HTML snippet that shows the backbone in 3Dmol.js (N, CA, C, O; Angstrom):
<script src="https://3Dmol.org/build/3Dmol-min.js"></script>
<div id="view" style="width:600px;height:400px;position:relative"></div>
<script>
const pdb = `
ATOM      1  N   MET A   1       5.865  -4.425  -2.902  1.00  0.00           N
ATOM      2  CA  MET A   1       5.649  -4.453  -4.327  1.00  0.00           C
ATOM      3  C   MET A   1       5.998  -5.846  -4.857  1.00  0.00           C
ATOM      4  O   MET A   1       6.965  -6.467  -4.415  1.00  0.00           O
ATOM      5  N   CYS A   2       5.222  -6.309  -5.779  1.00  0.00           N
ATOM      6  CA  CYS A   2       5.415  -7.618  -6.384  1.00  0.00           C
ATOM      7  C   CYS A   2       6.593  -7.581  -7.354  1.00  0.00           C
ATOM      8  O   CYS A   2       6.643  -6.725  -8.237  1.00  0.00           O
ATOM      9  N   ILE A   3       7.535  -8.501  -7.193  1.00  0.00           N
ATOM     10  CA  ILE A   3       8.706  -8.528  -8.070  1.00  0.00           C
ATOM     11  C   ILE A   3       8.359  -9.013  -9.473  1.00  0.00           C
ATOM     12  O   ILE A   3       9.170  -8.879 -10.389  1.00  0.00           O
ATOM     13  N   CYS A   4       7.181  -9.567  -9.651  1.00  0.00           N
ATOM     14  CA  CYS A   4       6.780 -10.136 -10.939  1.00  0.00           C
ATOM     15  C   CYS A   4       6.828  -9.122 -12.082  1.00  0.00           C
ATOM     16  O   CYS A   4       7.081  -9.496 -13.227  1.00  0.00           O
ATOM     17  N   ILE A   5       6.594  -7.866 -11.789  1.00  0.00           N
ATOM     18  CA  ILE A   5       6.509  -6.885 -12.870  1.00  0.00           C
ATOM     19  C   ILE A   5       7.821  -6.718 -13.624  1.00  0.00           C
ATOM     20  O   ILE A   5       7.830  -6.202 -14.741  1.00  0.00           O
ATOM     21  N   ASN A   6       8.930  -7.150 -13.026  1.00  0.00           N
ATOM     22  CA  ASN A   6      10.219  -7.082 -13.708  1.00  0.00           C
ATOM     23  C   ASN A   6      10.767  -8.462 -14.047  1.00  0.00           C
ATOM     24  O   ASN A   6      11.975  -8.621 -14.222  1.00  0.00           O
ATOM     25  N   CYS A   7       9.901  -9.451 -14.141  1.00  0.00           N
ATOM     26  CA  CYS A   7      10.350 -10.816 -14.415  1.00  0.00           C
ATOM     27  C   CYS A   7      10.010 -11.238 -15.846  1.00  0.00           C
ATOM     28  O   CYS A   7       8.943 -10.926 -16.373  1.00  0.00           O
ATOM     29  N   ARG A   8      10.932 -11.941 -16.440  1.00  0.00           N
ATOM     30  CA  ARG A   8      10.773 -12.433 -17.800  1.00  0.00           C
ATOM     31  C   ARG A   8       9.607 -13.413 -17.946  1.00  0.00           C
ATOM     32  O   ARG A   8       9.070 -13.567 -19.043  1.00  0.00           O
ATOM     33  N   HIS A   9       9.212 -14.070 -16.869  1.00  0.00           N
ATOM     34  CA  HIS A   9       8.165 -15.096 -16.921  1.00  0.00           C
ATOM     35  C   HIS A   9       6.752 -14.574 -16.643  1.00  0.00           C
ATOM     36  O   HIS A   9       5.819 -15.373 -16.559  1.00  0.00           O
ATOM     37  N   ILE A  10       6.571 -13.275 -16.499  1.00  0.00           N
ATOM     38  CA  ILE A  10       5.286 -12.725 -16.051  1.00  0.00           C
ATOM     39  C   ILE A  10       4.105 -13.186 -16.913  1.00  0.00           C
ATOM     40  O   ILE A  10       3.016 -13.400 -16.380  1.00  0.00           O
ATOM     41  N   TYR A  11       4.288 -13.341 -18.206  1.00  0.00           N
ATOM     42  CA  TYR A  11       3.159 -13.637 -19.084  1.00  0.00           C
ATOM     43  C   TYR A  11       2.716 -15.090 -19.095  1.00  0.00           C
ATOM     44  O   TYR A  11       1.646 -15.403 -19.618  1.00  0.00           O
ATOM     45  N   ASN A  12       3.518 -15.982 -18.528  1.00  0.00           N
ATOM     46  CA  ASN A  12       3.085 -17.378 -18.509  1.00  0.00           C
ATOM     47  C   ASN A  12       3.273 -18.027 -17.136  1.00  0.00           C
ATOM     48  O   ASN A  12       3.344 -19.252 -17.044  1.00  0.00           O
ATOM     49  N   CYS A  13       3.355 -17.240 -16.084  1.00  0.00           N
ATOM     50  CA  CYS A  13       3.617 -17.739 -14.734  1.00  0.00           C
ATOM     51  C   CYS A  13       2.322 -18.066 -13.970  1.00  0.00           C
ATOM     52  O   CYS A  13       1.404 -17.250 -13.892  1.00  0.00           O
ATOM     53  N   GLU A  14       2.279 -19.274 -13.415  1.00  0.00           N
ATOM     54  CA  GLU A  14       1.116 -19.714 -12.631  1.00  0.00           C
ATOM     55  C   GLU A  14       0.922 -18.851 -11.375  1.00  0.00           C
ATOM     56  O   GLU A  14      -0.211 -18.510 -11.033  1.00  0.00           O
ATOM     57  N   ILE A  15       1.995 -18.502 -10.703  1.00  0.00           N
ATOM     58  CA  ILE A  15       1.886 -17.717  -9.469  1.00  0.00           C
ATOM     59  C   ILE A  15       1.370 -16.313  -9.765  1.00  0.00           C
ATOM     60  O   ILE A  15       0.518 -15.802  -9.038  1.00  0.00           O
ATOM     61  N   TYR A  16       1.881 -15.679 -10.835  1.00  0.00           N
ATOM     62  CA  TYR A  16       1.392 -14.338 -11.155  1.00  0.00           C
ATOM     63  C   TYR A  16      -0.086 -14.378 -11.544  1.00  0.00           C
ATOM     64  O   TYR A  16      -0.835 -13.458 -11.216  1.00  0.00           O
ATOM     65  N   ARG A  17      -0.505 -15.421 -12.231  1.00  0.00           N
ATOM     66  CA  ARG A  17      -1.931 -15.562 -12.564  1.00  0.00           C
ATOM     67  C   ARG A  17      -2.758 -15.649 -11.273  1.00  0.00           C
ATOM     68  O   ARG A  17      -3.823 -15.039 -11.167  1.00  0.00           O
ATOM     69  N   PHE A  18      -2.257 -16.413 -10.297  1.00  0.00           N
ATOM     70  CA  PHE A  18      -2.926 -16.521  -8.995  1.00  0.00           C
ATOM     71  C   PHE A  18      -3.033 -15.149  -8.327  1.00  0.00           C
ATOM     72  O   PHE A  18      -4.086 -14.798  -7.795  1.00  0.00           O
ATOM     73  N   ILE A  19      -1.952 -14.380  -8.354  1.00  0.00           N
ATOM     74  CA  ILE A  19      -1.964 -13.045  -7.745  1.00  0.00           C
ATOM     75  C   ILE A  19      -2.974 -12.151  -8.451  1.00  0.00           C
ATOM     76  O   ILE A  19      -3.718 -11.426  -7.791  1.00  0.00           O
ATOM     77  N   GLU A  20      -3.013 -12.189  -9.776  1.00  0.00           N
ATOM     78  CA  GLU A  20      -4.008 -11.420 -10.532  1.00  0.00           C
ATOM     79  C   GLU A  20      -5.423 -11.785 -10.102  1.00  0.00           C
ATOM     80  O   GLU A  20      -6.265 -10.907  -9.917  1.00  0.00           O
ATOM     81  N   GLU A  21      -5.684 -13.079  -9.944  1.00  0.00           N
ATOM     82  CA  GLU A  21      -7.014 -13.527  -9.540  1.00  0.00           C
ATOM     83  C   GLU A  21      -7.363 -13.023  -8.139  1.00  0.00           C
ATOM     84  O   GLU A  21      -8.512 -12.659  -7.884  1.00  0.00           O
ATOM     85  N   GLN A  22      -6.394 -12.997  -7.238  1.00  0.00           N
ATOM     86  CA  GLN A  22      -6.651 -12.498  -5.892  1.00  0.00           C
ATOM     87  C   GLN A  22      -6.972 -11.001  -5.913  1.00  0.00           C
ATOM     88  O   GLN A  22      -7.774 -10.525  -5.110  1.00  0.00           O
ATOM     89  N   HIS A  23      -6.352 -10.270  -6.823  1.00  0.00           N
ATOM     90  CA  HIS A  23      -6.621  -8.837  -6.981  1.00  0.00           C
ATOM     91  C   HIS A  23      -7.857  -8.591  -7.842  1.00  0.00           C
ATOM     92  O   HIS A  23      -8.296  -7.453  -8.012  1.00  0.00           O
ATOM     93  N   LYS A  24      -8.406  -9.674  -8.380  1.00  0.00           N
ATOM     94  CA  LYS A  24      -9.569  -9.599  -9.278  1.00  0.00           C
ATOM     95  C   LYS A  24      -9.263  -8.726 -10.494  1.00  0.00           C
ATOM     96  O   LYS A  24     -10.092  -7.919 -10.914  1.00  0.00           O
ATOM     97  N   GLU A  25      -8.067  -8.896 -11.052  1.00  0.00           N
ATOM     98  CA  GLU A  25      -7.628  -8.115 -12.198  1.00  0.00           C
ATOM     99  C   GLU A  25      -7.042  -9.031 -13.258  1.00  0.00           C
ATOM    100  O   GLU A  25      -6.559 -10.125 -12.964  1.00  0.00           O
ATOM    101  N   LYS A  26      -7.094  -8.573 -14.466  1.00  0.00           N
ATOM    102  CA  LYS A  26      -6.403  -9.220 -15.582  1.00  0.00           C
ATOM    103  C   LYS A  26      -5.637  -8.106 -16.285  1.00  0.00           C
ATOM    104  O   LYS A  26      -6.201  -7.372 -17.096  1.00  0.00           O
ATOM    105  N   LEU A  27      -4.360  -7.985 -15.973  1.00  0.00           N
ATOM    106  CA  LEU A  27      -3.571  -6.891 -16.520  1.00  0.00           C
ATOM    107  C   LEU A  27      -2.567  -7.320 -17.567  1.00  0.00           C
ATOM    108  O   LEU A  27      -2.018  -6.473 -18.270  1.00  0.00           O
ATOM    109  N   THR A  28      -2.316  -8.591 -17.689  1.00  0.00           N
ATOM    110  CA  THR A  28      -1.303  -9.024 -18.636  1.00  0.00           C
ATOM    111  C   THR A  28      -1.917  -9.788 -19.792  1.00  0.00           C
ATOM    112  O   THR A  28      -2.921 -10.484 -19.639  1.00  0.00           O
ATOM    113  N   LYS A  29      -1.300  -9.646 -20.943  1.00  0.00           N
ATOM    114  CA  LYS A  29      -1.773 -10.390 -22.110  1.00  0.00           C
ATOM    115  C   LYS A  29      -0.942 -11.647 -22.242  1.00  0.00           C
ATOM    116  O   LYS A  29       0.277 -11.581 -22.399  1.00  0.00           O
ATOM    117  N   ARG A  30      -1.590 -12.777 -22.181  1.00  0.00           N
ATOM    118  CA  ARG A  30      -0.900 -14.049 -22.332  1.00  0.00           C
ATOM    119  C   ARG A  30      -1.905 -15.176 -22.419  1.00  0.00           C
ATOM    120  O   ARG A  30      -3.077 -15.021 -22.078  1.00  0.00           O
ATOM    121  N   VAL A  31      -1.431 -16.290 -22.873  1.00  0.00           N
ATOM    122  CA  VAL A  31      -2.271 -17.474 -22.957  1.00  0.00           C
ATOM    123  C   VAL A  31      -2.250 -18.182 -21.610  1.00  0.00           C
ATOM    124  O   VAL A  31      -1.713 -17.659 -20.634  1.00  0.00           O
ATOM    125  N   LYS A  32      -2.825 -19.348 -21.564  1.00  0.00           N
ATOM    126  CA  LYS A  32      -2.878 -20.125 -20.328  1.00  0.00           C
ATOM    127  C   LYS A  32      -1.478 -20.265 -19.721  1.00  0.00           C
ATOM    128  O   LYS A  32      -0.541 -20.648 -20.422  1.00  0.00           O
ATOM    129  N   PRO A  33      -1.322 -19.958 -18.422  1.00  0.00           N
ATOM    130  CA  PRO A  33      -0.012 -20.053 -17.778  1.00  0.00           C
ATOM    131  C   PRO A  33       0.561 -21.467 -17.875  1.00  0.00           C
ATOM    132  O   PRO A  33      -0.148 -22.454 -17.681  1.00  0.00           O
ATOM    133  N   SER A  34       1.842 -21.543 -18.174  1.00  0.00           N
ATOM    134  CA  SER A  34       2.475 -22.843 -18.320  1.00  0.00           C
ATOM    135  C   SER A  34       3.769 -22.957 -17.518  1.00  0.00           C
ATOM    136  O   SER A  34       4.427 -23.997 -17.543  1.00  0.00           O
ATOM    137  N   PHE A  35       4.131 -21.898 -16.812  1.00  0.00           N
ATOM    138  CA  PHE A  35       5.383 -21.886 -16.066  1.00  0.00           C
ATOM    139  C   PHE A  35       5.093 -21.931 -14.566  1.00  0.00           C
ATOM    140  O   PHE A  35       4.344 -21.104 -14.046  1.00  0.00           O
ATOM    141  N   ILE A  36       5.689 -22.899 -13.878  1.00  0.00           N
ATOM    142  CA  ILE A  36       5.535 -23.013 -12.426  1.00  0.00           C
ATOM    143  C   ILE A  36       6.883 -22.673 -11.795  1.00  0.00           C
ATOM    144  O   ILE A  36       7.840 -23.436 -11.925  1.00  0.00           O
ATOM    145  N   PRO A  37       6.959 -21.525 -11.110  1.00  0.00           N
ATOM    146  CA  PRO A  37       8.233 -21.093 -10.539  1.00  0.00           C
ATOM    147  C   PRO A  37       8.629 -21.904  -9.309  1.00  0.00           C
ATOM    148  O   PRO A  37       7.792 -22.548  -8.677  1.00  0.00           O
ATOM    149  N   ASN A  38       9.911 -21.861  -8.982  1.00  0.00           N
ATOM    150  CA  ASN A  38      10.449 -22.580  -7.831  1.00  0.00           C
ATOM    151  C   ASN A  38      10.567 -21.684  -6.608  1.00  0.00           C
ATOM    152  O   ASN A  38      10.934 -20.513  -6.709  1.00  0.00           O
ATOM    153  N   ASP A  39      10.250 -22.253  -5.452  1.00  0.00           N
ATOM    154  CA  ASP A  39      10.476 -21.618  -4.149  1.00  0.00           C
ATOM    155  C   ASP A  39      10.058 -20.152  -4.107  1.00  0.00           C
ATOM    156  O   ASP A  39      10.895 -19.249  -4.075  1.00  0.00           O
ATOM    157  N   THR A  40       8.775 -19.945  -4.108  1.00  0.00           N
ATOM    158  CA  THR A  40       8.233 -18.584  -4.056  1.00  0.00           C
ATOM    159  C   THR A  40       7.771 -18.244  -2.641  1.00  0.00           C
ATOM    160  O   THR A  40       7.381 -19.118  -1.867  1.00  0.00           O
ATOM    161  N   ILE A  41       7.825 -16.973  -2.331  1.00  0.00           N
ATOM    162  CA  ILE A  41       7.312 -16.477  -1.055  1.00  0.00           C
ATOM    163  C   ILE A  41       6.339 -15.344  -1.349  1.00  0.00           C
ATOM    164  O   ILE A  41       6.695 -14.345  -1.975  1.00  0.00           O
ATOM    165  N   LEU A  42       5.115 -15.514  -0.891  1.00  0.00           N
ATOM    166  CA  LEU A  42       4.080 -14.486  -1.043  1.00  0.00           C
ATOM    167  C   LEU A  42       3.950 -13.691   0.246  1.00  0.00           C
ATOM    168  O   LEU A  42       4.030 -14.242   1.344  1.00  0.00           O
ATOM    169  N   ASN A  43       3.749 -12.398   0.096  1.00  0.00           N
ATOM    170  CA  ASN A  43       3.469 -11.531   1.233  1.00  0.00           C
ATOM    171  C   ASN A  43       2.031 -11.040   1.079  1.00  0.00           C
ATOM    172  O   ASN A  43       1.650 -10.526   0.028  1.00  0.00           O
ATOM    173  N   ILE A  44       1.245 -11.205   2.131  1.00  0.00           N
ATOM    174  CA  ILE A  44      -0.149 -10.773   2.082  1.00  0.00           C
ATOM    175  C   ILE A  44      -0.355  -9.705   3.148  1.00  0.00           C
ATOM    176  O   ILE A  44      -0.244  -9.976   4.344  1.00  0.00           O
ATOM    177  N   ASN A  45      -0.655  -8.488   2.703  1.00  0.00           N
ATOM    178  CA  ASN A  45      -0.938  -7.392   3.626  1.00  0.00           C
ATOM    179  C   ASN A  45      -2.443  -7.310   3.832  1.00  0.00           C
ATOM    180  O   ASN A  45      -3.217  -7.328   2.876  1.00  0.00           O
ATOM    181  N   ILE A  46      -2.841  -7.220   5.088  1.00  0.00           N
ATOM    182  CA  ILE A  46      -4.260  -7.142   5.424  1.00  0.00           C
ATOM    183  C   ILE A  46      -4.546  -5.737   5.937  1.00  0.00           C
ATOM    184  O   ILE A  46      -3.911  -5.261   6.877  1.00  0.00           O
ATOM    185  N   ASP A  47      -5.505  -5.091   5.306  1.00  0.00           N
ATOM    186  CA  ASP A  47      -5.888  -3.726   5.676  1.00  0.00           C
ATOM    187  C   ASP A  47      -7.324  -3.747   6.189  1.00  0.00           C
ATOM    188  O   ASP A  47      -8.251  -4.105   5.463  1.00  0.00           O
ATOM    189  N   LYS A  48      -7.491  -3.360   7.441  1.00  0.00           N
ATOM    190  CA  LYS A  48      -8.829  -3.317   8.042  1.00  0.00           C
ATOM    191  C   LYS A  48      -9.172  -1.861   8.346  1.00  0.00           C
ATOM    192  O   LYS A  48      -8.616  -1.258   9.264  1.00  0.00           O
ATOM    193  N   ARG A  49     -10.083  -1.317   7.574  1.00  0.00           N
ATOM    194  CA  ARG A  49     -10.540   0.060   7.788  1.00  0.00           C
ATOM    195  C   ARG A  49     -12.053   0.123   7.672  1.00  0.00           C
ATOM    196  O   ARG A  49     -12.651  -0.455   6.765  1.00  0.00           O
ATOM    197  N   TYR A  50     -12.635   0.814   8.577  1.00  0.00           N
ATOM    198  CA  TYR A  50     -14.079   1.094   8.518  1.00  0.00           C
ATOM    199  C   TYR A  50     -14.904  -0.163   8.254  1.00  0.00           C
ATOM    200  O   TYR A  50     -15.776  -0.165   7.385  1.00  0.00           O
ATOM    201  N   ASN A  51     -14.634  -1.220   8.996  1.00  0.00           N
ATOM    202  CA  ASN A  51     -15.336  -2.492   8.855  1.00  0.00           C
ATOM    203  C   ASN A  51     -15.187  -3.119   7.473  1.00  0.00           C
ATOM    204  O   ASN A  51     -16.023  -3.919   7.054  1.00  0.00           O
ATOM    205  N   ASN A  52     -14.126  -2.754   6.774  1.00  0.00           N
ATOM    206  CA  ASN A  52     -13.849  -3.308   5.458  1.00  0.00           C
ATOM    207  C   ASN A  52     -12.450  -3.925   5.496  1.00  0.00           C
ATOM    208  O   ASN A  52     -11.499  -3.278   5.936  1.00  0.00           O
ATOM    209  N   ILE A  53     -12.321  -5.162   5.042  1.00  0.00           N
ATOM    210  CA  ILE A  53     -11.033  -5.848   5.036  1.00  0.00           C
ATOM    211  C   ILE A  53     -10.602  -6.064   3.597  1.00  0.00           C
ATOM    212  O   ILE A  53     -11.356  -6.609   2.791  1.00  0.00           O
ATOM    213  N   THR A  54      -9.379  -5.634   3.273  1.00  0.00           N
ATOM    214  CA  THR A  54      -8.824  -5.863   1.947  1.00  0.00           C
ATOM    215  C   THR A  54      -7.466  -6.555   2.082  1.00  0.00           C
ATOM    216  O   THR A  54      -6.781  -6.434   3.098  1.00  0.00           O
ATOM    217  N   PHE A  55      -7.106  -7.278   1.035  1.00  0.00           N
ATOM    218  CA  PHE A  55      -5.845  -8.008   1.012  1.00  0.00           C
ATOM    219  C   PHE A  55      -5.023  -7.531  -0.173  1.00  0.00           C
ATOM    220  O   PHE A  55      -5.554  -7.319  -1.263  1.00  0.00           O
ATOM    221  N   ASP A  56      -3.731  -7.364   0.043  1.00  0.00           N
ATOM    222  CA  ASP A  56      -2.810  -7.016  -1.032  1.00  0.00           C
ATOM    223  C   ASP A  56      -1.782  -8.129  -1.136  1.00  0.00           C
ATOM    224  O   ASP A  56      -1.032  -8.376  -0.191  1.00  0.00           O
ATOM    225  N   TRP A  57      -1.744  -8.799  -2.275  1.00  0.00           N
ATOM    226  CA  TRP A  57      -0.880  -9.961  -2.494  1.00  0.00           C
ATOM    227  C   TRP A  57       0.341  -9.538  -3.292  1.00  0.00           C
ATOM    228  O   TRP A  57       0.210  -8.898  -4.336  1.00  0.00           O
ATOM    229  N   ASP A  58       1.530  -9.890  -2.810  1.00  0.00           N
ATOM    230  CA  ASP A  58       2.776  -9.579  -3.506  1.00  0.00           C
ATOM    231  C   ASP A  58       3.715 -10.778  -3.444  1.00  0.00           C
ATOM    232  O   ASP A  58       3.840 -11.429  -2.407  1.00  0.00           O
ATOM    233  N   LEU A  59       4.365 -11.058  -4.554  1.00  0.00           N
ATOM    234  CA  LEU A  59       5.414 -12.059  -4.565  1.00  0.00           C
ATOM    235  C   LEU A  59       6.710 -11.335  -4.216  1.00  0.00           C
ATOM    236  O   LEU A  59       7.107 -10.399  -4.910  1.00  0.00           O
ATOM    237  N   ILE A  60       7.368 -11.767  -3.142  1.00  0.00           N
ATOM    238  CA  ILE A  60       8.567 -11.054  -2.701  1.00  0.00           C
ATOM    239  C   ILE A  60       9.848 -11.857  -2.892  1.00  0.00           C
ATOM    240  O   ILE A  60      10.943 -11.304  -2.797  1.00  0.00           O
ATOM    241  N   GLU A  61       9.724 -13.161  -3.162  1.00  0.00           N
ATOM    242  CA  GLU A  61      10.904 -14.008  -3.371  1.00  0.00           C
ATOM    243  C   GLU A  61      10.543 -15.120  -4.337  1.00  0.00           C
ATOM    244  O   GLU A  61       9.486 -15.740  -4.227  1.00  0.00           O
ATOM    245  N   CYS A  62      11.445 -15.365  -5.294  1.00  0.00           N
ATOM    246  CA  CYS A  62      11.201 -16.410  -6.290  1.00  0.00           C
ATOM    247  C   CYS A  62      12.544 -16.828  -6.877  1.00  0.00           C
ATOM    248  O   CYS A  62      13.264 -16.002  -7.440  1.00  0.00           O
ATOM    249  N   LEU A  63      12.879 -18.097  -6.748  1.00  0.00           N
ATOM    250  CA  LEU A  63      14.152 -18.564  -7.289  1.00  0.00           C
ATOM    251  C   LEU A  63      14.156 -18.632  -8.812  1.00  0.00           C
ATOM    252  O   LEU A  63      15.219 -18.748  -9.422  1.00  0.00           O
ATOM    253  N   SER A  64      12.995 -18.564  -9.426  1.00  0.00           N
ATOM    254  CA  SER A  64      12.907 -18.597 -10.888  1.00  0.00           C
ATOM    255  C   SER A  64      12.926 -17.203 -11.507  1.00  0.00           C
ATOM    256  O   SER A  64      12.856 -17.066 -12.728  1.00  0.00           O
ATOM    257  N   PHE A  65      13.018 -16.182 -10.684  1.00  0.00           N
ATOM    258  CA  PHE A  65      13.002 -14.794 -11.157  1.00  0.00           C
ATOM    259  C   PHE A  65      14.167 -14.539 -12.106  1.00  0.00           C
ATOM    260  O   PHE A  65      15.321 -14.799 -11.766  1.00  0.00           O
ATOM    261  N   ILE A  66      13.860 -14.030 -13.296  1.00  0.00           N
ATOM    262  CA  ILE A  66      14.872 -13.584 -14.258  1.00  0.00           C
ATOM    263  C   ILE A  66      14.503 -12.149 -14.618  1.00  0.00           C
ATOM    264  O   ILE A  66      13.476 -11.893 -15.246  1.00  0.00           O
ATOM    265  N   GLU A  67      15.354 -11.229 -14.211  1.00  0.00           N
ATOM    266  CA  GLU A  67      15.036  -9.807 -14.369  1.00  0.00           C
ATOM    267  C   GLU A  67      15.004  -9.376 -15.827  1.00  0.00           C
ATOM    268  O   GLU A  67      15.913  -9.656 -16.608  1.00  0.00           O
ATOM    269  N   GLU A  68      13.930  -8.690 -16.158  1.00  0.00           N
ATOM    270  CA  GLU A  68      13.776  -8.045 -17.460  1.00  0.00           C
ATOM    271  C   GLU A  68      12.977  -6.762 -17.222  1.00  0.00           C
ATOM    272  O   GLU A  68      11.774  -6.715 -17.481  1.00  0.00           O
ATOM    273  N   PRO A  69      13.659  -5.715 -16.724  1.00  0.00           N
ATOM    274  CA  PRO A  69      12.982  -4.475 -16.348  1.00  0.00           C
ATOM    275  C   PRO A  69      12.171  -3.877 -17.492  1.00  0.00           C
ATOM    276  O   PRO A  69      12.605  -3.852 -18.643  1.00  0.00           O
ATOM    277  N   GLY A  70      10.986  -3.399 -17.143  1.00  0.00           N
ATOM    278  CA  GLY A  70      10.142  -2.711 -18.102  1.00  0.00           C
ATOM    279  C   GLY A  70       9.278  -3.606 -18.964  1.00  0.00           C
ATOM    280  O   GLY A  70       8.433  -3.097 -19.700  1.00  0.00           O
ATOM    281  N   LEU A  71       9.449  -4.904 -18.907  1.00  0.00           N
ATOM    282  CA  LEU A  71       8.668  -5.815 -19.747  1.00  0.00           C
ATOM    283  C   LEU A  71       7.173  -5.653 -19.500  1.00  0.00           C
ATOM    284  O   LEU A  71       6.402  -5.531 -20.452  1.00  0.00           O
ATOM    285  N   TRP A  72       6.757  -5.651 -18.254  1.00  0.00           N
ATOM    286  CA  TRP A  72       5.345  -5.555 -17.909  1.00  0.00           C
ATOM    287  C   TRP A  72       4.753  -4.229 -18.374  1.00  0.00           C
ATOM    288  O   TRP A  72       3.671  -4.213 -18.961  1.00  0.00           O
ATOM    289  N   GLY A  73       5.436  -3.129 -18.125  1.00  0.00           N
ATOM    290  CA  GLY A  73       4.919  -1.818 -18.497  1.00  0.00           C
ATOM    291  C   GLY A  73       4.766  -1.603 -19.980  1.00  0.00           C
ATOM    292  O   GLY A  73       3.871  -0.880 -20.417  1.00  0.00           O
ATOM    293  N   LYS A  74       5.628  -2.221 -20.759  1.00  0.00           N
ATOM    294  CA  LYS A  74       5.569  -2.083 -22.216  1.00  0.00           C
ATOM    295  C   LYS A  74       4.398  -2.826 -22.808  1.00  0.00           C
ATOM    296  O   LYS A  74       3.856  -2.415 -23.833  1.00  0.00           O
ATOM    297  N   ASN A  75       4.000  -3.911 -22.181  1.00  0.00           N
ATOM    298  CA  ASN A  75       2.989  -4.787 -22.768  1.00  0.00           C
ATOM    299  C   ASN A  75       1.670  -4.801 -22.019  1.00  0.00           C
ATOM    300  O   ASN A  75       0.853  -5.694 -22.246  1.00  0.00           O
ATOM    301  N   ILE A  76       1.433  -3.839 -21.130  1.00  0.00           N
ATOM    302  CA  ILE A  76       0.210  -3.857 -20.339  1.00  0.00           C
ATOM    303  C   ILE A  76      -1.006  -3.612 -21.237  1.00  0.00           C
ATOM    304  O   ILE A  76      -1.006  -2.737 -22.102  1.00  0.00           O
ATOM    305  N   LYS A  77      -2.000  -4.391 -21.004  1.00  0.00           N
ATOM    306  CA  LYS A  77      -3.260  -4.260 -21.723  1.00  0.00           C
ATOM    307  C   LYS A  77      -4.335  -4.854 -20.835  1.00  0.00           C
ATOM    308  O   LYS A  77      -4.280  -6.041 -20.512  1.00  0.00           O
ATOM    309  N   LYS A  78      -5.295  -4.069 -20.443  1.00  0.00           N
ATOM    310  CA  LYS A  78      -6.362  -4.580 -19.586  1.00  0.00           C
ATOM    311  C   LYS A  78      -7.321  -5.413 -20.401  1.00  0.00           C
ATOM    312  O   LYS A  78      -7.623  -5.115 -21.556  1.00  0.00           O
ATOM    313  N   TYR A  79      -7.793  -6.475 -19.757  1.00  0.00           N
ATOM    314  CA  TYR A  79      -8.764  -7.359 -20.404  1.00  0.00           C
ATOM    315  C   TYR A  79     -10.080  -7.283 -19.703  1.00  0.00           C
ATOM    316  O   TYR A  79     -11.031  -7.958 -20.099  1.00  0.00           O
TER     317      TYR A  79
END
`;
const viewer = $3Dmol.createViewer("view");
viewer.addModel(pdb, "pdb");
viewer.setStyle({}, {cartoon: {color: "spectrum"}});
viewer.zoomTo();
viewer.render();
</script>
């Protein structure tokens, strides 16, 4: 699971925007990302089933992480 959903920087983070683009989703409401986090680690799970390959991108480590539980869920709005 991506730790971004409980991070204070989710709405303006460059890495989370990248993850959204990889998932081909826009789930957060925010303007152009302006925050570049420090020392991040991405985990990419590869699922190969029935001649179909999918990727699941998750941020699992970030030194800029500041916990703010529930922030993402309160403000979710699909675009």
